[in-house]
C-alpha positions as CSV (number, residue, x, y, z in Angstrom):
1,X,0.0,0.0,0.0
2,X,2.9,2.4,0.8
3,X,4.5,1.7,-2.5
4,X,1.2,2.5,-4.3
5,X,0.8,5.7,-2.4
6,X,4.4,6.8,-3.3
7,X,3.7,6.0,-7.0
8,X,0.5,8.1,-6.8
9,X,2.4,10.9,-5.1
10,X,5.1,10.9,-7.8
11,X,2.5,10.9,-10.5
12,X,0.9,13.9,-8.9
13,X,-2.5,12.1,-8.5
14,X,-2.4,11.3,-4.8
15,X,-5.2,13.8,-4.0
16,X,-7.4,12.0,-6.5
17,X,-6.9,8.4,-5.2
18,X,-8.2,6.7,-2.1
19,X,-6.3,3.7,-0.9
20,X,-8.3,1.3,1.4
21,X,-7.2,-2.1,2.7
22,X,-10.2,-4.4,2.8
23,X,-11.2,-8.1,2.9
24,X,-11.7,-9.1,-0.8
25,X,-14.7,-11.3,0.2
26,X,-16.5,-8.7,2.4
27,X,-15.2,-5.1,1.8
28,X,-17.9,-3.4,3.8
29,X,-18.2,-0.9,1.0
30,X,-21.6,0.2,-0.4
31,X,-23.2,-1.4,-3.4
32,X,-22.3,0.3,-6.7
33,X,-19.9,2.7,-4.9
34,X,-16.7,2.5,-6.9
35,X,-15.8,3.8,-10.3
36,X,-13.0,1.4,-10.7
37,X,-11.0,-1.4,-9.0
38,X,-7.4,-2.4,-9.7
39,X,-6.9,-5.9,-8.4
40,X,-3.3,-7.1,-9.0
41,X,-1.7,-10.5,-8.0
42,X,-4.6,-11.3,-5.6
43,X,-7.1,-13.6,-7.4
44,X,-4.5,-16.2,-8.2
45,X,-3.8,-16.6,-4.5
46,X,-7.5,-17.4,-3.7
47,X,-8.9,-20.9,-3.7
48,X,-12.3,-19.3,-4.2
49,X,-11.8,-16.3,-6.5
50,X,-15.5,-16.5,-7.5
51,X,-16.5,-15.0,-4.1
52,X,-14.0,-12.2,-4.5
53,X,-15.2,-11.4,-8.0
54,X,-18.8,-11.3,-6.8
55,X,-17.8,-8.8,-4.1
56,X,-15.8,-6.7,-6.6
57,X,-18.8,-6.7,-8.9
58,X,-21.2,-5.7,-6.1
59,X,-19.2,-2.6,-5.2
60,X,-18.4,-1.5,-8.7
61,X,-21.0,1.0,-10.1
62,X,-22.7,0.3,-13.5
63,X,-20.3,1.6,-16.2
64,X,-17.3,1.1,-13.8
65,X,-14.3,-1.1,-14.5
66,X,-12.4,-3.9,-12.8
67,X,-8.9,-4.4,-14.0
68,X,-7.1,-7.5,-12.7
69,X,-4.6,-10.2,-13.6
70,X,-4.1,-13.9,-13.4
71,X,-0.7,-15.6,-13.7
72,X,-0.2,-17.9,-16.6
73,X,1.7,-21.2,-16.7
74,X,4.6,-19.3,-18.4
75,X,5.1,-17.2,-15.2
76,X,8.5,-17.8,-13.6
77,X,6.9,-19.0,-10.4
78,X,5.9,-22.3,-11.9
79,X,9.6,-23.2,-12.4
80,X,10.8,-21.8,-9.1
81,X,12.7,-24.5,-7.2
82,X,10.9,-23.6,-4.0
83,X,7.3,-24.0,-5.3
84,X,5.4,-27.3,-4.9
85,X,2.7,-28.5,-7.3
86,X,-0.4,-29.7,-5.4
87,X,-2.7,-30.2,-8.4
88,X,-2.5,-29.3,-12.1
89,X,-1.9,-25.5,-12.3
90,X,-2.1,-25.2,-8.5
91,X,1.0,-24.7,-6.3
92,X,2.1,-23.8,-2.8
93,X,5.0,-21.3,-2.9
94,X,8.0,-20.7,-0.7
95,X,5.9,-18.6,1.7
96,X,3.2,-21.3,1.9
97,X,0.9,-19.2,-0.3
98,X,-1.6,-20.9,-2.6
99,X,-1.0,-20.0,-6.3
100,X,-3.3,-20.9,-9.2
101,X,-2.2,-20.3,-12.8
102,X,-4.7,-19.7,-15.7
103,X,-4.9,-19.9,-19.4
104,X,-7.5,-18.0,-21.4
105,X,-10.0,-20.8,-21.3
106,X,-9.7,-21.0,-17.5
107,X,-10.2,-17.3,-17.1
108,X,-13.2,-17.3,-19.4
109,X,-14.7,-20.2,-17.4
110,X,-14.1,-18.5,-14.1
111,X,-15.7,-15.2,-15.2
112,X,-18.6,-17.0,-16.7
113,X,-19.2,-18.9,-13.5
114,X,-20.0,-15.6,-11.8
115,X,-21.9,-14.0,-14.7
116,X,-19.0,-11.9,-15.9
117,X,-17.1,-11.5,-19.1
118,X,-13.9,-9.7,-19.9
119,X,-14.1,-6.7,-22.2
120,X,-10.4,-7.2,-23.0
121,X,-7.7,-9.7,-22.2
122,X,-4.1,-9.3,-23.0
123,X,-1.0,-11.5,-22.2
124,X,1.7,-9.4,-20.7
125,X,5.2,-10.4,-19.6
126,X,7.9,-8.4,-17.8
127,X,11.3,-8.9,-16.2
128,X,12.0,-8.2,-12.6
129,X,15.4,-7.9,-10.8
130,X,16.4,-10.4,-8.1
131,X,14.5,-10.4,-4.8
132,X,16.6,-10.7,-1.6
133,X,15.9,-13.9,0.2
134,X,14.1,-15.7,-2.6
135,X,14.2,-15.7,-6.4
136,X,17.7,-14.2,-6.3
137,X,18.0,-14.1,-10.1
138,X,16.4,-11.9,-12.7
139,X,13.1,-13.5,-13.7
140,X,10.2,-13.1,-16.0
141,X,6.5,-12.9,-15.0
142,X,3.5,-13.5,-17.3
143,X,-0.1,-12.7,-16.7
144,X,-3.4,-12.5,-18.4
145,X,-4.5,-8.9,-17.8
146,X,-8.2,-8.4,-18.1
147,X,-10.8,-5.6,-17.9
148,X,-14.4,-6.0,-17.0
149,X,-17.0,-3.2,-17.5
150,X,-20.0,-3.5,-15.2
151,X,-23.2,-3.2,-17.1
152,X,-26.8,-2.8,-15.8
153,X,-28.4,-0.4,-13.4
C-alpha cells in the first residue's frame, strides 16, 4: 500500500486516489460505490476467486471497471525450485501461499461462473530484478490482464 501511495504521489495524482485495505470477500463498501478497481496479484492466491469477483462486482458501479490479472503457466513462479505443485496449475509457494495459474479458457470459465465476461484480455510479460531472500535471479513474469466493464443499473 505504501508503494502504491508513493507512486501516486510521484505521478501527482495522490489527492485523486483513495487507498483502502479491505477483505476481498467482504469489503464493507456500499453497493455500486466505486468507479474502478485495480486488483493485481490477488485472485491467483485465492482458492475461491469466485467469491472475491462477486464482491468486486457488487461494489463497482454500473459503467465502472475492474482491472485484474491472473498468472499464466509461463510465469517464472511455476519453475521456481521452492514451489510445490499440489494439483495441475495449483501450487504452494515458498511462503506457503496458494498459487493458481490460468490460461485464457480457465479465465473465461471463471468469469462465466460468476456471470461476468472480460471486455479485454491481454497477455503481458515483464522482467523483474532479483529479490533478496528468494528468487535471487532476474526473472520473467507473465499474466493475463483483463478488464471487466460492469453493465446494468
